[in-house]
Residue frames relative to the residue before (quaternion, step in Angstrom):
aa qw qx qy qz dx dy dz
M 1.0000 0.0000 0.0000 0.0000 0.00 0.00 0.00
T 0.4013 -0.7260 0.5038 0.2411 3.47 -0.88 0.85
D 0.6656 -0.4946 0.3589 0.4284 3.56 -1.28 0.39
A 0.6489 0.5264 -0.3319 0.4379 3.60 0.96 -0.89
A 0.6471 0.4991 -0.3394 0.4658 3.63 0.91 -0.68
E 0.6277 0.5364 -0.3236 0.4622 3.55 1.03 -0.82
Q 0.6655 0.5011 -0.3001 0.4647 3.53 0.94 -0.92
A 0.6489 0.5082 -0.3127 0.4722 3.61 0.99 -0.72
G 0.3915 -0.7700 0.4352 0.2538 3.54 1.25 -0.32
A 0.6061 0.5326 -0.3795 0.4526 3.66 1.18 0.22
S 0.0249 -0.8414 0.5397 -0.0088 3.54 -0.71 0.96
W 0.4750 -0.6127 0.5234 0.3536 3.64 -1.14 0.43
R 0.0332 -0.8550 0.5156 -0.0451 3.49 -0.19 1.32
Y 0.8255 0.2839 -0.0910 0.4792 3.62 0.75 -1.06
R 0.3215 -0.7431 0.5609 0.1729 3.42 -1.15 0.70
R 0.6636 -0.5053 0.3729 0.4065 3.65 -1.25 0.43
P 0.5129 -0.6593 0.4403 0.3293 3.57 -0.84 0.92
A 0.4588 -0.7014 0.4839 0.2517 3.57 -0.99 0.83
G 0.5818 0.6027 -0.4242 0.3438 3.55 -1.28 0.25
P 0.5562 -0.6316 0.4254 0.3328 3.55 -1.14 0.53
G 0.4221 -0.7160 0.4612 0.3107 3.66 1.19 -0.26
V 0.5020 -0.6117 0.5297 0.3052 3.54 -1.36 0.14
V 0.3907 -0.7007 0.5430 0.2481 3.62 -0.74 1.02
L 0.3723 -0.7414 0.5226 0.1964 3.47 -0.96 1.03
P 0.4689 -0.7024 0.4723 0.2525 3.54 -0.97 0.93
V 0.7488 0.2119 -0.1241 0.6156 3.55 1.37 -0.47
A 0.5657 -0.6041 0.4376 0.3515 3.55 -1.19 0.57
P 0.5624 -0.5812 0.4661 0.3587 3.62 -1.06 0.59
V 0.2547 -0.7805 0.5660 0.0748 3.45 -1.18 0.83
L 0.4606 -0.7135 0.4539 0.2697 3.49 -0.82 0.95
A 0.5892 -0.5610 0.4175 0.4047 3.59 -1.22 0.48
S 0.1640 -0.7664 0.6174 0.0676 3.53 -1.25 0.55
W 0.2211 -0.7465 0.6202 0.0962 3.51 -1.19 0.81
D 0.4180 0.6858 -0.4979 0.3273 3.67 1.15 0.31
R 0.6786 -0.4344 0.3922 0.4438 3.53 -1.35 -0.02
S 0.6395 -0.5891 0.3447 0.3538 3.56 -1.13 0.63
D 0.6929 0.4733 -0.2983 0.4549 3.55 1.16 -0.40
Q 0.4996 0.6773 -0.4004 0.3625 3.54 1.28 0.09
P 0.6322 -0.5778 0.3498 0.3797 3.60 -0.94 0.67
S 0.6261 0.5213 -0.3555 0.4581 3.65 1.03 -0.66
Q 0.6963 0.4552 -0.3044 0.4641 3.62 0.97 -0.71
V 0.6046 0.5487 -0.3594 0.4519 3.54 1.10 -0.66
A 0.6506 0.5242 -0.2934 0.4645 3.56 1.02 -0.93
L 0.6478 0.5277 -0.3153 0.4500 3.57 1.00 -0.82
A 0.6573 0.5396 -0.2866 0.4411 3.46 0.93 -1.09
G 0.6294 0.5482 -0.3024 0.4603 3.48 1.12 -0.90
F 0.6662 0.5244 -0.2913 0.4431 3.51 0.87 -0.96
L 0.6518 0.5169 -0.2870 0.4750 3.51 1.02 -1.00
D 0.6297 0.5321 -0.3267 0.4622 3.57 0.96 -0.85
H 0.6027 0.5419 -0.3205 0.4903 3.66 1.09 -0.80
L 0.6770 0.5014 -0.3131 0.4385 3.64 0.91 -0.76
E 0.5582 0.6616 -0.4107 0.2865 3.58 0.92 -0.79
P 0.7249 0.4044 -0.2872 0.4781 3.73 0.75 -0.78
I 0.6123 0.5452 -0.3454 0.4566 3.57 1.24 -0.43
V 0.7513 0.4317 -0.1870 0.4629 3.50 0.81 -1.16
G 0.6189 0.6298 -0.3528 0.3097 3.46 0.95 -0.96
P 0.6474 0.5087 -0.3182 0.4700 3.70 0.84 -0.88
A 0.6579 0.5189 -0.3310 0.4341 3.59 0.92 -0.81
L 0.6747 0.4798 -0.2908 0.4796 3.51 1.01 -0.96
A 0.6752 0.4966 -0.3321 0.4326 3.65 0.95 -0.63
S 0.7347 0.4544 -0.2313 0.4474 3.58 1.05 -0.76
S 0.7291 0.3908 -0.2284 0.5133 3.58 1.25 -0.32
A 0.4019 -0.6935 0.5458 0.2440 3.48 -0.97 0.93
S 0.4934 -0.6039 0.5270 0.3379 3.63 -1.20 0.65
P 0.5563 -0.1638 -0.8110 -0.0774 1.43 -2.32 1.10
L 0.3116 -0.7517 0.5654 0.1346 3.47 -1.26 0.62
A 0.2388 -0.7324 0.6125 0.1770 3.55 -1.33 0.33
L 0.0806 -0.8051 0.5856 0.0479 3.60 -0.89 0.75
A 0.1017 -0.7686 0.6307 0.0326 3.55 -1.10 0.89
L 0.1240 -0.7802 0.6121 0.0352 3.53 -0.88 1.04
E 0.1485 -0.7557 0.6325 0.0818 3.55 -0.89 0.93
V 0.1737 -0.8043 0.5651 0.0596 3.62 -0.47 1.26
G 0.1391 -0.8056 0.5744 0.0404 3.58 -0.30 1.19
L 0.1025 -0.7922 0.6008 0.0298 3.64 -0.56 1.20
P 0.6494 -0.5270 0.3880 0.3873 3.52 -1.20 0.54
T 0.5786 -0.5612 0.4691 0.3607 3.63 -1.10 0.66
G 0.7637 0.2934 -0.2632 0.5112 3.54 -0.89 1.07
T 0.5842 0.5484 -0.4063 0.4392 3.63 1.13 -0.22
P 0.4749 -0.6659 0.4816 0.3149 3.69 -0.76 0.93
L 0.3566 -0.7377 0.5423 0.1861 3.52 -1.04 0.86
S 0.8001 0.3066 -0.1261 0.5000 3.60 1.05 -0.68
S 0.7188 0.2614 -0.2450 0.5959 3.55 1.22 0.67
G 0.7018 0.4972 -0.3256 0.3927 3.52 -1.35 0.12
G 0.6553 -0.5069 0.3302 0.4524 3.62 1.18 0.35
R 0.5752 0.6218 -0.4093 0.3391 3.62 -1.02 -0.76
D 0.1550 0.8223 -0.5333 0.1245 3.59 0.95 0.94
L 0.5596 -0.6857 0.3805 0.2682 3.48 -0.88 1.05
D 0.6379 0.5159 -0.3390 0.4605 3.58 1.03 -0.71
N 0.6554 0.5070 -0.3168 0.4616 3.60 1.14 -0.50
Y 0.5711 0.5292 -0.3691 0.5074 3.56 1.35 -0.05
L 0.6870 0.5168 -0.2344 0.4539 3.49 1.03 -1.09
F 0.6511 0.5892 -0.3341 0.3425 3.62 0.83 -1.11
P 0.7222 0.4559 -0.2998 0.4250 3.64 0.62 -0.85
I 0.5884 0.5473 -0.3517 0.4802 3.57 1.23 -0.62
V 0.6812 0.4928 -0.2969 0.4527 3.57 0.73 -1.05
Q 0.6339 0.5399 -0.3162 0.4546 3.56 0.96 -1.00
R 0.6870 0.5028 -0.3059 0.4261 3.61 0.79 -0.92
F 0.7895 0.3455 -0.1657 0.4794 3.55 0.91 -0.90
G 0.6359 -0.5738 0.3182 0.4064 3.57 1.28 -0.06
P 0.3748 -0.7744 0.4714 0.1941 3.57 -0.36 1.22
A 0.6499 0.5502 -0.3092 0.4234 3.54 1.02 -0.84
R 0.5759 0.5939 -0.3810 0.4129 3.59 1.19 -0.35
F 0.7616 0.4045 -0.1594 0.4805 3.57 1.03 -0.85
A 0.2846 -0.7567 0.5742 0.1293 3.48 -0.88 1.08
A 0.8065 0.0344 0.0179 0.5900 3.50 1.26 -0.68
V 0.0738 -0.7740 0.6285 0.0188 3.58 -1.03 0.73
F 0.1073 -0.7860 0.6088 0.0080 3.57 -1.10 0.81
A 0.0300 0.7798 -0.6253 -0.0034 3.62 -1.17 0.46
R 0.0396 -0.7543 0.6548 0.0257 3.48 -1.31 0.65
K 0.2570 -0.7287 0.6083 0.1817 3.47 -1.32 0.55
H 0.1384 0.7660 -0.6194 0.1020 3.58 -1.03 0.83
H 0.5213 -0.6181 0.4766 0.3450 3.57 -1.31 -0.12
Q 0.4572 0.6140 -0.4931 0.4132 3.62 1.03 0.88
R 0.6997 -0.4403 0.3319 0.4543 3.50 -1.28 -0.27
S 0.5264 -0.6414 0.4750 0.2930 3.43 -1.29 0.51
A 0.0351 0.8137 -0.5763 0.0671 3.58 -0.93 0.83
I 0.1534 -0.7673 0.6101 0.1243 3.62 -1.29 0.22
T 0.0676 -0.7640 0.6415 0.0165 3.51 -1.11 0.81
I 0.0383 -0.7850 0.6181 -0.0148 3.42 -1.09 0.94
G 0.2238 0.8013 -0.5407 0.1248 3.59 -0.71 0.79
P 0.7119 -0.3800 0.2703 0.5251 3.73 -1.02 -0.10
A 0.4545 -0.6381 0.5509 0.2876 3.58 -1.23 0.52
V 0.0537 -0.8421 0.5361 -0.0238 3.41 -0.34 1.36
P 0.4502 -0.6884 0.4722 0.3168 3.60 -0.68 0.93
G 0.2591 -0.7684 0.5630 0.1596 3.61 -1.01 0.71
N 0.4119 -0.7025 0.5220 0.2535 3.50 -1.33 0.27
T 0.3662 0.7566 -0.4657 0.2767 3.65 1.31 0.34
D 0.2067 -0.7313 0.6361 0.1332 3.55 -0.89 0.86
P 0.3552 -0.7484 0.5139 0.2228 3.76 -0.30 1.18
A 0.6176 0.5646 -0.3836 0.3906 3.61 1.00 -0.70
K 0.6806 0.4989 -0.2695 0.4639 3.62 1.18 -0.48
G 0.6632 0.5430 -0.2659 0.4411 3.47 1.37 -0.32
G 0.5991 -0.5841 0.3594 0.4132 3.63 1.20 0.19
W 0.4709 0.6974 -0.4302 0.3268 3.50 1.24 0.32
S 0.3103 -0.6656 0.6422 0.2197 3.55 -1.23 0.63
R 0.0012 0.8315 -0.5554 0.0115 3.57 -1.24 0.37
F 0.0550 0.7543 -0.6535 -0.0289 3.48 -1.31 0.39
A 0.2117 -0.7653 0.5982 0.1079 3.59 -1.33 0.28
A 0.0297 0.7843 -0.6196 0.0050 3.52 -1.31 0.35
W 0.4011 -0.6527 0.5908 0.2530 3.41 -1.45 0.53
L 0.0721 -0.8069 0.5845 0.0450 3.67 -0.80 0.72
T 0.1368 -0.7860 0.6010 0.0479 3.55 -1.09 0.74
G 0.6989 0.4568 -0.3291 0.4411 3.63 -1.23 0.40
S 0.6785 -0.4886 0.3693 0.4056 3.50 -1.28 -0.16
S 0.4357 -0.7331 0.4650 0.2377 3.48 -0.87 1.08
Q 0.5851 0.5731 -0.3627 0.4445 3.63 1.34 -0.12
T 0.6201 0.5282 -0.3599 0.4549 3.64 1.15 0.10
V 0.6182 -0.5220 0.4611 0.3642 3.51 -1.49 0.39
V 0.5915 0.5909 -0.3606 0.4135 3.62 1.02 -0.80
W 0.6792 0.4899 -0.3131 0.4479 3.60 0.93 -0.93
K 0.6601 0.4891 -0.3275 0.4668 3.53 0.95 -0.81
Q 0.6273 0.5545 -0.3380 0.4298 3.61 1.01 -0.71
Q 0.5948 0.5540 -0.3692 0.4506 3.58 1.14 -0.77
L 0.7011 0.4719 -0.2841 0.4528 3.56 0.87 -0.88
A 0.6425 0.5034 -0.3272 0.4762 3.59 0.97 -0.81
D 0.6524 0.4928 -0.3345 0.4686 3.67 0.91 -0.73
A 0.6360 0.5184 -0.3421 0.4579 3.60 0.96 -0.66
L 0.6655 0.4827 -0.3043 0.4811 3.57 1.00 -0.74
A 0.6312 0.5463 -0.3258 0.4439 3.58 1.05 -0.80
A 0.6439 0.5572 -0.3160 0.4184 3.58 1.11 -0.78
T 0.6219 0.5248 -0.3591 0.4571 3.59 1.31 -0.29
G 0.6190 -0.5456 0.3788 0.4192 3.65 1.21 -0.11
P 0.7009 -0.4366 0.3340 0.4544 3.65 -1.30 0.14
V 0.0887 0.8199 -0.5605 0.0753 3.59 -0.68 1.01
V 0.3360 0.7574 -0.5172 0.2142 3.66 1.12 0.14
V 0.4632 -0.6757 0.5189 0.2441 3.56 -0.92 1.11
E 0.5553 -0.5818 0.4914 0.3341 3.58 -1.15 0.81
E 0.7060 -0.4968 0.3163 0.3933 3.48 -1.22 0.41
G 0.6343 0.5240 -0.3975 0.4063 3.53 -1.04 0.75
P 0.7539 -0.4426 0.2499 0.4162 3.54 -1.30 0.04
V 0.2855 -0.7738 0.5597 0.0800 3.52 -1.20 0.74
A 0.1836 -0.7018 0.6673 0.1685 3.60 -1.08 0.69
L 0.0063 0.7990 -0.5996 0.0443 3.62 -0.92 0.94
H 0.0801 -0.7670 0.6366 0.0052 3.58 -1.04 0.96
V 0.0120 -0.7880 0.6155 -0.0072 3.60 -0.85 0.89
A 0.0829 -0.7764 0.6247 0.0107 3.56 -0.98 1.01
F 0.1838 -0.7756 0.6025 0.0411 3.54 -0.90 1.15
R 0.1319 -0.7220 0.6687 0.1191 3.41 -1.41 0.61
V 0.0514 0.8392 -0.5213 0.1459 3.52 -0.46 1.25
S 0.4845 -0.5919 0.5166 0.3849 3.56 -1.22 0.16
A 0.6458 -0.5475 0.3693 0.3831 3.51 -1.27 0.30
Q 0.5671 0.6020 -0.3730 0.4207 3.61 1.21 -0.23
R 0.6220 0.5541 -0.3422 0.4347 3.67 1.20 -0.37
N 0.2961 -0.6509 0.6571 0.2384 3.47 -1.17 0.61
W 0.2771 -0.8375 0.4414 0.1643 3.49 -0.12 1.28
A 0.5557 0.5912 -0.3893 0.4360 3.59 1.22 -0.48
S 0.6257 0.5448 -0.3499 0.4350 3.70 1.06 -0.50
L 0.6269 0.5255 -0.3616 0.4473 3.55 1.27 -0.13
W 0.5157 0.6921 -0.4195 0.2811 3.59 1.07 -0.40
K 0.7253 0.4512 -0.2707 0.4440 3.58 0.72 -1.03
P 0.6613 0.5038 -0.3239 0.4516 3.64 0.81 -0.81
T 0.6410 0.5267 -0.3222 0.4559 3.50 1.13 -0.79
I 0.7240 0.4390 -0.2686 0.4594 3.55 0.76 -0.95
D 0.5530 0.6070 -0.3677 0.4366 3.50 1.28 -0.50
A 0.6922 0.4684 -0.2527 0.4875 3.60 1.11 -0.74
L 0.6384 0.5809 -0.3353 0.3776 3.66 1.12 -0.10
G 0.1964 0.7848 -0.5546 0.1947 3.58 1.07 0.81
G 0.5997 0.5853 -0.3537 0.4155 3.59 1.08 -0.51
I 0.6853 0.3771 -0.2656 0.5635 3.61 1.28 -0.28
L 0.7819 0.3902 -0.1907 0.4473 3.56 0.78 -0.97
G 0.4090 -0.6323 0.4966 0.4315 3.58 1.19 -0.61
L 0.4266 -0.7022 0.5119 0.2508 3.51 -1.43 0.28
E 0.6253 -0.5368 0.4322 0.3661 3.57 -1.13 0.51
R 0.7254 -0.2206 0.1414 0.6365 3.55 1.09 -0.85
L 0.6135 -0.5694 0.4202 0.3505 3.50 -1.30 0.65
G 0.7063 0.4154 -0.3191 0.4761 3.51 -1.12 0.75
R 0.7377 0.3211 -0.2337 0.5461 3.65 1.15 -0.34
P 0.0963 -0.8852 0.4453 0.0937 3.61 0.52 1.15
F 0.7274 0.3795 -0.2604 0.5090 3.66 1.13 -0.30
H 0.5836 0.5035 -0.4156 0.4828 3.64 1.06 0.73
P 0.0427 -0.8351 0.5477 -0.0296 3.59 0.38 1.33
R 0.5130 -0.6033 0.4987 0.3524 3.55 -1.31 0.18
D 0.0250 0.8755 -0.4783 0.0644 3.49 0.69 1.23
D 0.5099 0.6029 -0.4338 0.4340 3.54 1.39 -0.09
R 0.5238 0.6064 -0.4457 0.3992 3.72 1.16 -0.06
I 0.5628 0.6086 -0.4000 0.3909 3.60 1.14 -0.45
V 0.0101 0.8071 -0.5901 -0.0164 3.66 -0.50 0.97
D 0.7398 0.2338 -0.1795 0.6049 3.63 1.24 0.03
L 0.0792 0.8167 -0.5626 0.1005 3.62 -0.33 1.22
G 0.0972 -0.7433 0.6611 0.0315 3.48 -1.26 0.91
L 0.0016 -0.7533 0.6572 -0.0248 3.66 -0.97 0.81
Q 0.1857 0.7686 -0.6056 0.0895 3.54 -0.93 0.90
H 0.1494 -0.7965 0.5787 0.0916 3.53 -1.21 0.28
E 0.1372 -0.7363 0.6495 0.1311 3.53 -1.42 0.23
I 0.4318 -0.7260 0.4936 0.2068 3.42 -1.18 0.73
D 0.0307 0.7674 -0.6397 0.0320 3.59 -0.99 0.89
P 0.2676 -0.8142 0.4904 0.1582 3.59 -0.19 1.17
S 0.6122 0.5965 -0.3434 0.3892 3.59 1.22 -0.28
I 0.6998 0.5216 -0.2972 0.3873 3.61 1.14 -0.36
G 0.4553 -0.7284 0.4318 0.2751 3.60 1.24 0.22
H 0.8154 -0.2473 0.2040 0.4820 3.51 -0.85 -0.98
A 0.4584 0.6782 -0.4505 0.3564 3.62 1.29 -0.05
V 0.1634 -0.7484 0.6283 0.1357 3.54 -1.31 0.29
G 0.2697 -0.7169 0.6252 0.1498 3.50 -1.10 0.91
V 0.0254 -0.7959 0.6049 -0.0068 3.68 -0.64 0.89
A 0.0315 0.7546 -0.6552 0.0158 3.55 -0.97 0.94
V 0.1230 -0.8121 0.5704 0.0060 3.57 -0.89 1.11
W 0.1038 -0.7650 0.6350 0.0287 3.49 -1.12 0.94
W 0.0852 0.8112 -0.5744 0.0691 3.62 -0.94 0.75
K 0.0667 0.7698 -0.6324 0.0549 3.46 -1.35 0.50
P 0.5877 -0.5064 0.4426 0.4498 3.64 -1.15 0.23
A 0.3029 -0.7668 0.5459 0.1495 3.58 -1.01 0.78
D 0.3631 -0.6992 0.5716 0.2294 3.51 -1.18 0.70
L 0.2595 -0.7676 0.5730 0.1233 3.55 -1.01 0.90
């Protein structure tokens, strides 16, 4: 771990939950911000309703904090690292439905196999990302994460590390947050990833907070609670080209 990451106070603590997972009877559905009567919202609500009997027993039998892993199976021939289908947008509605505070870590992958979900205790890992070919940086952020200023703080911290855009192709990304208990940590995912155009590249010039985040085929998100930091957020990010 670099000094910067240590200063930001966010560390890579948890590993992906073990086990084959439960095969999902329906395909995962992306988050939607449309009106509740729109087809996208109806499809999302139906998917989450299908998850209730699958996820409920795992939540009832396991003490918090938990880890969740989602395998997003796409049809053969569907591109995995282009065309939308951002992994955080698959994870977000699931975690929101079942309670962000329950989960210390969530993971997602895209592939051409069947979709599945695994939930279990959040188990600290002994992986040293520095030995896995990961690049990394970290920053302290202040203010509301729903503002352009917050995203710009993160983008500037990344830019200060020098040129880091990953070569063309799929990307693995891991983000660790350090927050107070008052924060809904899931609400930090999108603005954080929006600010990572310096890693992922941009959809087009002039739109600094529209990264090519559909390149992410392997995503990890986790957090730890620190009541002493108030409304500040420590963010540490690791990334590397991903193998498909």
